[in-house]
Backbone and ligand atoms as CSV (ligand in chain L), in Angstrom:
chain,resi,resn,atom,element,x,y,z
A,1,UNK,N,N,5.621,4.283,17.274
A,1,UNK,CA,C,4.614,3.315,17.670
A,1,UNK,C,C,4.269,2.356,16.546
A,2,UNK,N,N,4.223,1.139,16.865
A,2,UNK,CA,C,3.785,0.056,15.892
A,2,UNK,C,C,2.403,-0.203,15.984
A,3,UNK,N,N,1.722,0.071,14.879
A,3,UNK,CA,C,0.244,-0.288,14.873
A,3,UNK,C,C,0.024,-1.726,14.378
A,4,UNK,N,N,-1.013,-2.328,14.776
A,4,UNK,CA,C,-1.325,-3.628,14.165
A,4,UNK,C,C,-1.866,-3.496,12.806
A,5,UNK,N,N,-1.604,-4.403,11.922
A,5,UNK,CA,C,-2.015,-4.306,10.577
A,5,UNK,C,C,-3.488,-4.812,10.331
A,6,UNK,N,N,-4.249,-4.041,9.701
A,6,UNK,CA,C,-5.642,-4.421,9.460
A,6,UNK,C,C,-5.735,-5.349,8.254
A,7,UNK,N,N,-6.534,-6.439,8.458
A,7,UNK,CA,C,-6.551,-7.528,7.393
A,7,UNK,C,C,-7.813,-7.504,6.548
A,8,UNK,N,N,-7.711,-8.081,5.368
A,8,UNK,CA,C,-8.829,-8.332,4.431
A,8,UNK,C,C,-10.076,-8.691,5.199
A,9,UNK,N,N,-11.203,-8.012,5.020
A,9,UNK,CA,C,-12.410,-8.204,5.672
A,9,UNK,C,C,-12.836,-7.067,6.518
A,10,UNK,N,N,-11.856,-6.224,6.763
A,10,UNK,CA,C,-12.124,-4.929,7.443
A,10,UNK,C,C,-12.629,-3.940,6.384
A,11,UNK,N,N,-13.747,-3.284,6.493
A,11,UNK,CA,C,-14.148,-2.361,5.483
A,11,UNK,C,C,-13.338,-1.228,5.280
A,12,UNK,N,N,-12.458,-0.806,6.180
A,12,UNK,CA,C,-11.635,0.333,6.028
A,12,UNK,C,C,-10.714,0.163,4.790
A,13,UNK,N,N,-10.397,-1.082,4.536
A,13,UNK,CA,C,-9.536,-1.369,3.357
A,13,UNK,C,C,-10.190,-1.151,1.979
A,14,UNK,N,N,-11.512,-1.149,2.052
A,14,UNK,CA,C,-12.241,-1.034,0.766
A,14,UNK,C,C,-12.994,0.139,0.565
A,15,UNK,N,N,-12.641,1.203,1.294
A,15,UNK,CA,C,-13.278,2.449,1.014
A,15,UNK,C,C,-12.168,3.529,0.669
A,16,UNK,N,N,-12.465,4.431,-0.255
A,16,UNK,CA,C,-11.435,5.547,-0.586
A,16,UNK,C,C,-11.117,6.368,0.646
A,17,UNK,N,N,-9.830,6.620,0.804
A,17,UNK,CA,C,-9.406,7.371,1.972
A,17,UNK,C,C,-9.502,8.808,1.734
A,18,UNK,N,N,-9.592,9.671,2.796
A,18,UNK,CA,C,-9.777,11.115,2.717
A,18,UNK,C,C,-8.476,11.813,2.447
A,19,UNK,N,N,-8.642,12.889,1.680
A,19,UNK,CA,C,-7.489,13.790,1.290
A,19,UNK,C,C,-6.946,14.375,2.564
A,20,UNK,N,N,-5.595,14.632,2.508
A,20,UNK,CA,C,-4.941,15.190,3.648
A,20,UNK,C,C,-4.731,16.691,3.336
A,21,UNK,N,N,-5.146,17.520,4.273
A,21,UNK,CA,C,-5.021,18.966,4.079
A,21,UNK,C,C,-4.152,19.673,5.030
A,22,UNK,N,N,-3.798,19.053,6.188
A,22,UNK,CA,C,-2.955,19.611,7.254
A,22,UNK,C,C,-1.631,18.850,7.299
A,23,UNK,N,N,-0.561,19.671,7.045
A,23,UNK,CA,C,0.818,19.165,7.011
A,23,UNK,C,C,1.475,19.559,8.264
A,24,UNK,N,N,1.314,18.907,9.401
A,24,UNK,CA,C,1.616,19.280,10.632
A,24,UNK,C,C,2.471,18.176,11.325
A,25,UNK,N,N,2.748,18.431,12.680
A,25,UNK,CA,C,3.625,17.426,13.417
A,25,UNK,C,C,2.868,16.123,13.490
A,26,UNK,N,N,1.519,16.152,13.614
A,26,UNK,CA,C,0.768,14.980,13.689
A,26,UNK,C,C,0.899,14.044,12.466
A,27,UNK,N,N,0.973,14.706,11.339
A,27,UNK,CA,C,1.104,14.000,10.049
A,27,UNK,C,C,2.543,13.401,9.947
A,28,UNK,N,N,3.553,14.152,10.445
A,28,UNK,CA,C,4.928,13.611,10.439
A,28,UNK,C,C,5.033,12.345,11.386
A,29,UNK,N,N,4.355,12.537,12.493
A,29,UNK,CA,C,4.387,11.404,13.455
A,29,UNK,C,C,3.737,10.222,12.884
A,30,UNK,N,N,2.615,10.377,12.092
A,30,UNK,CA,C,1.900,9.295,11.458
A,30,UNK,C,C,2.906,8.610,10.535
A,31,UNK,N,N,3.629,9.393,9.628
A,31,UNK,CA,C,4.536,8.797,8.677
A,31,UNK,C,C,5.616,7.971,9.399
A,32,UNK,N,N,6.124,8.520,10.478
A,32,UNK,CA,C,7.139,7.787,11.226
A,32,UNK,C,C,6.605,6.465,11.827
A,33,UNK,N,N,5.347,6.485,12.327
A,33,UNK,CA,C,4.775,5.312,12.858
A,33,UNK,C,C,4.478,4.292,11.684
A,34,UNK,N,N,4.116,4.884,10.537
A,34,UNK,CA,C,3.810,3.917,9.461
A,34,UNK,C,C,5.091,3.168,9.006
A,35,UNK,N,N,6.213,3.879,8.923
A,35,UNK,CA,C,7.537,3.135,8.594
A,35,UNK,C,C,7.755,2.121,9.649
A,36,UNK,N,N,7.613,2.506,10.884
A,36,UNK,CA,C,7.904,1.622,11.992
A,36,UNK,C,C,6.999,0.381,11.859
A,37,UNK,N,N,5.731,0.571,11.644
A,37,UNK,CA,C,4.696,-0.553,11.539
A,37,UNK,C,C,5.079,-1.342,10.316
A,38,UNK,N,N,5.502,-0.742,9.241
A,38,UNK,CA,C,5.777,-1.468,7.959
A,38,UNK,C,C,7.029,-2.334,8.231
A,39,UNK,N,N,8.058,-1.831,8.843
A,39,UNK,CA,C,9.274,-2.574,8.985
A,39,UNK,C,C,8.982,-3.769,10.015
A,40,UNK,N,N,8.182,-3.497,10.999
A,40,UNK,CA,C,7.853,-4.494,12.005
A,40,UNK,C,C,7.061,-5.688,11.325
A,41,UNK,N,N,6.326,-5.304,10.301
A,41,UNK,CA,C,5.562,-6.392,9.617
A,41,UNK,C,C,6.305,-6.960,8.370
A,42,UNK,N,N,7.555,-6.493,8.267
A,42,UNK,CA,C,8.464,-6.981,7.178
A,42,UNK,C,C,7.914,-6.696,5.660
A,43,UNK,N,N,7.326,-5.516,5.626
A,43,UNK,CA,C,6.794,-5.009,4.339
A,43,UNK,C,C,7.647,-4.022,3.662
A,44,UNK,N,N,7.441,-3.791,2.347
A,44,UNK,CA,C,8.121,-2.708,1.617
A,44,UNK,C,C,7.218,-1.511,1.277
A,45,UNK,N,N,5.944,-1.611,1.690
A,45,UNK,CA,C,5.023,-0.566,1.515
A,45,UNK,C,C,3.825,-0.681,2.416
A,46,UNK,N,N,3.279,0.506,2.822
A,46,UNK,CA,C,2.187,0.493,3.699
A,46,UNK,C,C,1.308,1.732,3.476
A,47,UNK,N,N,0.042,1.549,3.357
A,47,UNK,CA,C,-0.984,2.640,3.274
A,47,UNK,C,C,-1.716,2.830,4.597
A,48,UNK,N,N,-2.027,4.092,4.903
A,48,UNK,CA,C,-2.696,4.364,6.152
A,48,UNK,C,C,-3.896,3.473,6.458
A,49,UNK,N,N,-4.811,3.236,5.474
A,49,UNK,CA,C,-5.951,2.384,5.791
A,49,UNK,C,C,-5.563,1.062,6.369
A,50,UNK,N,N,-4.394,0.606,6.059
A,50,UNK,CA,C,-3.826,-0.756,6.584
A,50,UNK,C,C,-3.601,-0.627,8.075
A,51,UNK,N,N,-3.517,0.528,8.608
A,51,UNK,CA,C,-3.457,0.628,10.136
A,51,UNK,C,C,-4.746,1.263,10.629
A,52,UNK,N,N,-5.808,1.136,9.803
A,52,UNK,CA,C,-7.111,1.595,10.257
A,52,UNK,C,C,-7.350,3.134,10.203
A,53,UNK,N,N,-6.459,3.763,9.500
A,53,UNK,CA,C,-6.588,5.292,9.371
A,53,UNK,C,C,-6.905,5.624,7.850
A,54,UNK,N,N,-8.149,6.137,7.677
A,54,UNK,CA,C,-8.580,6.304,6.342
A,54,UNK,C,C,-8.165,7.666,5.759
A,55,UNK,N,N,-6.878,7.819,5.584
A,55,UNK,CA,C,-6.317,9.089,5.044
A,55,UNK,C,C,-5.394,8.753,3.985
A,56,UNK,N,N,-5.244,9.723,3.036
A,56,UNK,CA,C,-4.372,9.483,1.872
A,56,UNK,C,C,-2.864,9.688,2.087
A,57,UNK,N,N,-2.217,8.679,2.741
A,57,UNK,CA,C,-0.781,8.726,2.942
A,57,UNK,C,C,-0.295,7.277,2.849
A,58,UNK,N,N,0.890,7.129,2.207
A,58,UNK,CA,C,1.442,5.834,2.131
A,58,UNK,C,C,3.021,5.967,2.198
A,59,UNK,N,N,3.601,4.898,2.803
A,59,UNK,CA,C,5.082,4.904,2.808
A,59,UNK,C,C,5.602,3.718,2.045
A,60,UNK,N,N,6.823,3.924,1.500
A,60,UNK,CA,C,7.411,2.859,0.671
A,60,UNK,C,C,8.902,2.829,1.036
A,61,UNK,N,N,9.473,1.633,1.052
A,61,UNK,CA,C,10.977,1.476,1.097
A,61,UNK,C,C,11.202,0.186,0.477
A,62,UNK,N,N,11.468,0.114,-0.835
A,62,UNK,CA,C,11.698,-1.177,-1.415
A,62,UNK,C,C,13.034,-1.738,-1.188
A,63,UNK,N,N,13.915,-0.989,-0.506
A,63,UNK,CA,C,15.214,-1.512,-0.108
A,63,UNK,C,C,15.153,-2.070,1.334
A,64,UNK,N,N,13.982,-1.936,2.004
A,64,UNK,CA,C,13.888,-2.381,3.316
A,64,UNK,C,C,15.073,-2.114,4.270
A,65,UNK,N,N,15.218,-0.768,4.479
A,65,UNK,CA,C,16.195,-0.167,5.452
A,65,UNK,C,C,17.602,-0.159,4.861
A,66,UNK,N,N,17.902,-0.708,3.704
A,66,UNK,CA,C,19.319,-0.624,3.274
A,66,UNK,C,C,19.728,0.746,2.794
A,67,UNK,N,N,18.837,1.521,2.213
A,67,UNK,CA,C,19.127,2.760,1.718
A,67,UNK,C,C,18.177,3.818,2.295
A,68,UNK,N,N,18.649,4.667,3.307
A,68,UNK,CA,C,17.699,5.540,3.827
A,68,UNK,C,C,17.122,6.512,2.858
A,69,UNK,N,N,17.828,6.804,1.762
A,69,UNK,CA,C,17.339,7.704,0.756
A,69,UNK,C,C,16.205,7.110,-0.121
A,70,UNK,N,N,15.980,5.849,0.049
A,70,UNK,CA,C,14.970,5.130,-0.732
A,70,UNK,C,C,13.529,5.178,-0.018
A,71,UNK,N,N,13.578,5.842,1.224
A,71,UNK,CA,C,12.286,5.967,1.930
A,71,UNK,C,C,11.454,7.004,1.264
A,72,UNK,N,N,10.235,6.616,0.869
A,72,UNK,CA,C,9.327,7.485,0.213
A,72,UNK,C,C,8.025,7.714,0.997
A,73,UNK,N,N,7.637,8.949,1.168
A,73,UNK,CA,C,6.329,9.237,1.756
A,73,UNK,C,C,5.410,9.845,0.637
A,74,UNK,N,N,4.364,9.303,0.426
A,74,UNK,CA,C,3.375,9.881,-0.541
A,74,UNK,C,C,2.108,10.394,0.143
A,75,UNK,N,N,1.878,11.647,0.002
A,75,UNK,CA,C,0.628,12.260,0.530
A,75,UNK,C,C,-0.275,12.544,-0.684
A,76,UNK,N,N,-1.522,12.211,-0.622
A,76,UNK,CA,C,-2.490,12.465,-1.744
A,76,UNK,C,C,-1.890,12.038,-3.143
A,77,UNK,N,N,-1.345,10.878,-3.301
A,77,UNK,CA,C,-0.695,10.493,-4.567
A,77,UNK,C,C,-1.786,10.220,-5.762
A,78,UNK,N,N,-1.300,10.593,-6.890
A,78,UNK,CA,C,-2.035,10.361,-8.099
A,78,UNK,C,C,-1.088,9.699,-9.166
A,79,UNK,N,N,-1.581,8.701,-9.852
A,79,UNK,CA,C,-0.747,8.133,-10.904
A,79,UNK,C,C,-0.860,9.072,-12.067
A,80,UNK,N,N,0.300,9.623,-12.650
A,80,UNK,CA,C,0.223,10.466,-13.777
A,80,UNK,C,C,0.731,9.848,-15.024
A,81,UNK,N,N,1.486,8.749,-14.941
A,81,UNK,CA,C,2.033,8.127,-16.113
A,81,UNK,C,C,2.336,6.688,-15.874
A,82,UNK,N,N,1.954,5.804,-16.748
A,82,UNK,CA,C,2.339,4.433,-16.762
A,82,UNK,C,C,2.763,4.028,-18.080
A,83,UNK,N,N,3.720,3.032,-18.127
A,83,UNK,CA,C,4.179,2.505,-19.420
A,83,UNK,C,C,4.644,1.141,-19.297
A,84,UNK,N,N,4.448,0.261,-20.315
A,84,UNK,CA,C,4.875,-1.132,-20.338
A,84,UNK,C,C,4.050,-1.989,-19.536
A,85,UNK,N,N,4.368,-3.256,-19.472
A,85,UNK,CA,C,3.695,-4.242,-18.765
A,85,UNK,C,C,4.653,-5.232,-18.146
A,86,UNK,N,N,4.382,-5.690,-16.975
A,86,UNK,CA,C,5.200,-6.711,-16.329
A,86,UNK,C,C,4.376,-7.519,-15.366
A,87,UNK,N,N,4.587,-8.850,-15.426
A,87,UNK,CA,C,3.841,-9.767,-14.490
A,87,UNK,C,C,4.695,-10.289,-13.423
A,88,UNK,N,N,4.294,-10.068,-12.262
A,88,UNK,CA,C,5.187,-10.595,-11.109
A,88,UNK,C,C,4.384,-10.941,-9.950
A,89,UNK,N,N,4.935,-11.761,-9.044
A,89,UNK,CA,C,4.203,-12.085,-7.829
A,89,UNK,C,C,4.050,-10.881,-6.917
A,90,UNK,N,N,2.877,-10.837,-6.292
A,90,UNK,CA,C,2.557,-9.626,-5.419
A,90,UNK,C,C,1.828,-10.135,-4.221
A,91,UNK,N,N,2.119,-9.509,-3.143
A,91,UNK,CA,C,1.469,-9.849,-1.863
A,91,UNK,C,C,0.986,-8.512,-1.218
A,92,UNK,N,N,0.388,-8.691,0.014
A,92,UNK,CA,C,0.060,-7.439,0.700
A,92,UNK,C,C,-0.058,-7.825,2.182
A,93,UNK,N,N,0.416,-6.927,3.008
A,93,UNK,CA,C,0.551,-7.169,4.432
A,93,UNK,C,C,-0.944,-7.393,5.062
A,94,UNK,N,N,-1.934,-6.953,4.342
A,94,UNK,CA,C,-3.259,-7.071,4.796
A,94,UNK,C,C,-3.906,-8.394,4.327
A,95,UNK,N,N,-3.134,-9.143,3.445
A,95,UNK,CA,C,-3.651,-10.424,3.078
A,95,UNK,C,C,-2.439,-11.453,3.208
A,96,UNK,N,N,-1.997,-11.591,4.501
A,96,UNK,CA,C,-0.846,-12.350,4.678
A,96,UNK,C,C,-0.952,-13.879,4.206
A,97,UNK,N,N,0.206,-14.395,3.888
A,97,UNK,CA,C,0.341,-15.796,3.372
A,97,UNK,C,C,-0.091,-15.989,2.019
A,98,UNK,N,N,-0.739,-15.024,1.402
A,98,UNK,CA,C,-1.142,-15.223,-0.006
A,98,UNK,C,C,-0.316,-14.382,-1.008
A,99,UNK,N,N,-0.077,-14.985,-2.174
A,99,UNK,CA,C,0.680,-14.218,-3.225
A,99,UNK,C,C,0.047,-14.624,-4.470
A,100,UNK,N,N,-0.119,-13.768,-5.447
A,100,UNK,CA,C,-0.566,-14.013,-6.783
A,100,UNK,C,C,0.197,-13.249,-7.789
A,101,UNK,N,N,0.256,-13.752,-8.997
A,101,UNK,CA,C,0.849,-13.022,-10.078
A,101,UNK,C,C,-0.162,-11.938,-10.529
A,102,UNK,N,N,0.418,-10.742,-10.719
A,102,UNK,CA,C,-0.427,-9.522,-11.118
A,102,UNK,C,C,0.356,-8.802,-12.177
A,103,UNK,N,N,-0.324,-8.535,-13.253
A,103,UNK,CA,C,0.208,-7.704,-14.249
A,103,UNK,C,C,0.034,-6.245,-14.047
A,104,UNK,N,N,1.048,-5.499,-14.129
A,104,UNK,CA,C,0.994,-4.022,-13.843
A,104,UNK,C,C,1.917,-3.299,-14.817
A,105,UNK,N,N,1.888,-2.008,-14.833
A,105,UNK,CA,C,2.862,-1.196,-15.636
A,105,UNK,C,C,4.233,-1.335,-15.058
A,106,UNK,N,N,5.219,-1.350,-16.030
A,106,UNK,CA,C,6.621,-1.419,-15.700
A,106,UNK,C,C,7.311,-0.104,-15.213
A,107,UNK,N,N,6.729,0.952,-15.769
A,107,UNK,CA,C,7.267,2.225,-15.386
A,107,UNK,C,C,6.107,3.083,-14.865
A,108,UNK,N,N,6.248,3.734,-13.800
A,108,UNK,CA,C,5.073,4.499,-13.160
A,108,UNK,C,C,5.648,5.864,-12.672
A,109,UNK,N,N,4.887,6.892,-12.889
A,109,UNK,CA,C,5.205,8.146,-12.301
A,109,UNK,C,C,4.022,8.544,-11.485
A,110,UNK,N,N,4.282,8.947,-10.213
A,110,UNK,CA,C,3.182,9.446,-9.280
A,110,UNK,C,C,3.394,10.866,-8.960
A,111,UNK,N,N,2.377,11.567,-8.928
A,111,UNK,CA,C,2.500,12.997,-8.465
A,111,UNK,C,C,1.832,12.977,-6.976
A,112,UNK,N,N,2.495,13.545,-5.989
A,112,UNK,CA,C,2.021,13.544,-4.647
A,112,UNK,C,C,2.510,14.697,-3.950
A,113,UNK,N,N,2.261,14.783,-2.634
A,113,UNK,CA,C,2.777,15.832,-1.882
A,113,UNK,C,C,3.661,15.149,-0.848
A,114,UNK,N,N,4.736,15.993,-0.378
A,114,UNK,CA,C,5.588,15.412,0.651
A,114,UNK,C,C,5.029,15.896,2.067
A,115,UNK,N,N,5.698,15.607,3.159
A,115,UNK,CA,C,5.260,15.890,4.453
A,115,UNK,C,C,5.258,17.447,4.700
A,116,UNK,N,N,5.875,18.252,3.794
A,116,UNK,CA,C,5.798,19.766,3.954
A,116,UNK,C,C,4.721,20.270,3.047
A,117,UNK,N,N,3.953,19.383,2.352
A,117,UNK,CA,C,2.833,19.817,1.519
A,117,UNK,C,C,3.316,20.252,0.106
A,118,UNK,N,N,4.574,20.053,-0.151
A,118,UNK,CA,C,5.081,20.473,-1.480
A,118,UNK,C,C,4.832,19.292,-2.518
A,119,UNK,N,N,4.517,19.798,-3.752
A,119,UNK,CA,C,4.292,18.798,-4.806
A,119,UNK,C,C,5.569,18.135,-5.151
A,120,UNK,N,N,5.502,16.804,-5.320
A,120,UNK,CA,C,6.669,15.989,-5.720
A,120,UNK,C,C,6.206,15.000,-6.732
A,121,UNK,N,N,7.252,14.553,-7.621
A,121,UNK,CA,C,6.897,13.487,-8.610
A,121,UNK,C,C,7.918,12.365,-8.282
A,122,UNK,N,N,7.446,11.140,-8.227
A,122,UNK,CA,C,8.203,10.017,-7.977
A,122,UNK,C,C,8.047,9.043,-9.181
A,123,UNK,N,N,9.104,8.626,-9.750
A,123,UNK,CA,C,9.105,7.641,-10.844
A,123,UNK,C,C,9.891,6.422,-10.431
A,124,UNK,N,N,9.306,5.265,-10.916
A,124,UNK,CA,C,10.055,4.079,-10.609
A,124,UNK,C,C,9.710,2.977,-11.571
A,125,UNK,N,N,10.524,1.934,-11.589
A,125,UNK,CA,C,10.221,0.802,-12.409
A,125,UNK,C,C,10.276,-0.418,-11.619
A,126,UNK,N,N,9.648,-1.558,-12.326
A,126,UNK,CA,C,9.610,-2.887,-11.599
A,126,UNK,C,C,9.039,-2.823,-10.183
A,127,UNK,N,N,9.881,-3.217,-9.297
A,127,UNK,CA,C,9.374,-3.318,-7.879
A,127,UNK,C,C,8.815,-2.020,-7.423
A,128,UNK,N,N,9.515,-0.912,-7.554
A,128,UNK,CA,C,9.100,0.424,-7.157
A,128,UNK,C,C,7.863,0.818,-7.853
A,129,UNK,N,N,7.829,0.573,-9.144
A,129,UNK,CA,C,6.565,0.863,-9.977
A,129,UNK,C,C,5.337,0.162,-9.293
A,130,UNK,N,N,5.612,-1.146,-9.084
A,130,UNK,CA,C,4.572,-2.005,-8.406
A,130,UNK,C,C,4.089,-1.474,-7.103
A,131,UNK,N,N,4.972,-1.023,-6.339
A,131,UNK,CA,C,4.724,-0.532,-5.008
A,131,UNK,C,C,3.900,0.853,-5.128
A,132,UNK,N,N,4.273,1.642,-6.042
A,132,UNK,CA,C,3.575,2.890,-6.271
A,132,UNK,C,C,2.232,2.696,-6.583
A,133,UNK,N,N,1.890,1.745,-7.521
A,133,UNK,CA,C,0.576,1.474,-7.945
A,133,UNK,C,C,-0.231,0.740,-6.770
A,134,UNK,N,N,0.388,-0.249,-6.092
A,134,UNK,CA,C,-0.187,-1.009,-5.087
A,134,UNK,C,C,-0.716,-0.070,-3.920
A,135,UNK,N,N,0.204,0.862,-3.507
A,135,UNK,CA,C,-0.151,1.654,-2.412
A,135,UNK,C,C,-1.116,2.811,-2.761
A,136,UNK,N,N,-1.047,3.288,-3.994
A,136,UNK,CA,C,-2.066,4.192,-4.471
A,136,UNK,C,C,-3.380,3.596,-4.614
A,137,UNK,N,N,-3.465,2.417,-5.034
A,137,UNK,CA,C,-4.609,1.538,-5.035
A,137,UNK,C,C,-5.275,1.486,-3.653
A,138,UNK,N,N,-4.506,1.200,-2.665
A,138,UNK,CA,C,-4.947,1.111,-1.289
A,138,UNK,C,C,-5.728,2.418,-0.857
A,139,UNK,N,N,-5.172,3.521,-1.291
A,139,UNK,CA,C,-5.861,4.739,-0.926
A,139,UNK,C,C,-7.206,4.987,-1.602
A,140,UNK,N,N,-7.345,4.225,-2.661
A,140,UNK,CA,C,-8.666,4.290,-3.407
A,140,UNK,C,C,-9.552,3.154,-3.003
A,141,UNK,N,N,-9.148,2.422,-1.921
A,141,UNK,CA,C,-9.973,1.310,-1.463
A,141,UNK,C,C,-9.910,0.047,-2.263
A,142,UNK,N,N,-8.775,-0.006,-3.014
A,142,UNK,CA,C,-8.588,-1.186,-3.892
A,142,UNK,C,C,-7.421,-2.083,-3.466
A,143,UNK,N,N,-7.715,-3.379,-3.432
A,143,UNK,CA,C,-6.612,-4.305,-3.103
A,143,UNK,C,C,-6.085,-4.995,-4.398
A,144,UNK,N,N,-4.954,-5.600,-4.208
A,144,UNK,CA,C,-4.349,-6.247,-5.429
A,144,UNK,C,C,-5.162,-7.354,-5.915
A,145,UNK,N,N,-5.944,-8.030,-5.097
A,145,UNK,CA,C,-6.812,-9.109,-5.576
A,145,UNK,C,C,-7.894,-8.653,-6.500
A,146,UNK,N,N,-8.034,-7.310,-6.639
A,146,UNK,CA,C,-8.995,-6.820,-7.643
A,146,UNK,C,C,-8.384,-6.979,-9.085
A,147,UNK,N,N,-7.094,-7.142,-9.137
A,147,UNK,CA,C,-6.381,-7.306,-10.355
A,147,UNK,C,C,-6.181,-8.766,-10.864
A,148,UNK,N,N,-6.729,-9.705,-10.052
A,148,UNK,CA,C,-6.610,-11.149,-10.461
A,148,UNK,C,C,-7.911,-11.694,-10.849
A,149,UNK,N,N,-7.961,-12.905,-11.422
A,149,UNK,CA,C,-9.266,-13.460,-11.890
A,149,UNK,C,C,-10.207,-13.654,-10.727
A,150,UNK,N,N,-11.540,-13.538,-11.043
A,150,UNK,CA,C,-12.584,-13.626,-10.047
A,150,UNK,C,C,-12.507,-15.034,-9.384
A,151,UNK,N,N,-12.022,-16.010,-10.080
A,151,UNK,CA,C,-11.939,-17.347,-9.549
A,151,UNK,C,C,-10.920,-17.420,-8.430
A,152,UNK,N,N,-9.742,-16.904,-8.712
A,152,UNK,CA,C,-8.661,-16.856,-7.746
A,152,UNK,C,C,-9.055,-15.973,-6.554
A,153,UNK,N,N,-9.681,-14.873,-6.858
A,153,UNK,CA,C,-10.148,-13.809,-5.837
A,153,UNK,C,C,-11.103,-14.585,-4.867
A,154,UNK,N,N,-12.024,-15.281,-5.398
A,154,UNK,CA,C,-13.077,-15.923,-4.533
A,154,UNK,C,C,-12.366,-17.077,-3.759
A,155,UNK,N,N,-11.375,-17.742,-4.327
A,155,UNK,CA,C,-10.740,-18.787,-3.596
A,155,UNK,C,C,-9.996,-18.196,-2.354
A,156,UNK,N,N,-9.398,-17.066,-2.495
A,156,UNK,CA,C,-8.660,-16.361,-1.387
A,156,UNK,C,C,-9.725,-16.006,-0.373
A,157,UNK,N,N,-10.799,-15.407,-0.803
A,157,UNK,CA,C,-11.841,-14.942,0.151
A,157,UNK,C,C,-12.483,-16.056,0.910
A,158,UNK,N,N,-12.673,-17.207,0.154
A,158,UNK,CA,C,-13.222,-18.392,0.923
A,158,UNK,C,C,-12.153,-18.906,1.969
A,159,UNK,N,N,-10.971,-18.951,1.614
A,159,UNK,CA,C,-9.918,-19.361,2.526
A,159,UNK,C,C,-9.868,-18.483,3.806
A,160,UNK,N,N,-9.989,-17.134,3.479
A,160,UNK,CA,C,-9.845,-16.126,4.574
A,160,UNK,C,C,-11.071,-16.312,5.491
A,161,UNK,N,N,-12.229,-16.553,4.907
A,161,UNK,CA,C,-13.497,-16.786,5.715
A,161,UNK,C,C,-13.282,-17.988,6.598
A,162,UNK,N,N,-12.742,-19.014,6.088
A,162,UNK,CA,C,-12.524,-20.233,6.907
A,162,UNK,C,C,-11.552,-19.935,8.016
A,163,UNK,N,N,-10.430,-19.193,7.732
A,163,UNK,CA,C,-9.572,-18.804,8.839
A,163,UNK,C,C,-10.178,-17.918,9.814
A,164,UNK,N,N,-11.043,-17.102,9.408
A,164,UNK,CA,C,-11.702,-16.176,10.307
A,164,UNK,C,C,-12.626,-16.979,11.352
A,165,UNK,N,N,-13.257,-17.994,10.740
A,165,UNK,CA,C,-14.103,-18.872,11.582
A,165,UNK,C,C,-13.232,-19.582,12.708
A,166,UNK,N,N,-12.037,-19.927,12.266
A,166,UNK,CA,C,-11.122,-20.615,13.173
A,166,UNK,C,C,-10.437,-19.725,14.130
A,167,UNK,N,N,-10.733,-18.392,13.947
A,167,UNK,CA,C,-10.043,-17.372,14.768
A,167,UNK,C,C,-8.558,-17.245,14.481
A,168,UNK,N,N,-8.236,-17.564,13.203
A,168,UNK,CA,C,-6.831,-17.438,12.764
A,168,UNK,C,C,-6.506,-16.382,11.825
A,169,UNK,N,N,-7.371,-15.453,11.735
A,169,UNK,CA,C,-7.257,-14.321,10.798
A,169,UNK,C,C,-7.255,-13.003,11.466
L,1,NI,NI,NI,-1.051,-3.946,0.353
């Protein structure tokens, strides 16, 4: 099932999501639906709050369907190691049409659980590192625009408010 993507302005995006404690069929179905929704929206990462579900689960596929082994499900993720810095353009399915340069760690390791509830560690660099940080941020109620200057952030928010008034957001 493809869920509509929740956009900036919806409070669900700015509150910390709840920890997942049940690793059942319902959770597996949610992960499947999240991949489907992410691909439908042409994204490489999606966190559950972005489909209006305030739970700590995110999916990532930085290859966008090219490599089935690149599909990552993170349940209750935590960043355990970061190294280096890299600045690159970043966007978010919940803030469509906008992109900004964001400086983040170049290498990242995340500790999480998989759909069976087992503890896993996922390490990545560059785009994958960025996705691991971006999606974990989402589960903490944080959007990438919190990492840019207040001036740029306010500009985006003003434009979004304008689009909302026009019914185009
Ligand atoms: Ni995002």
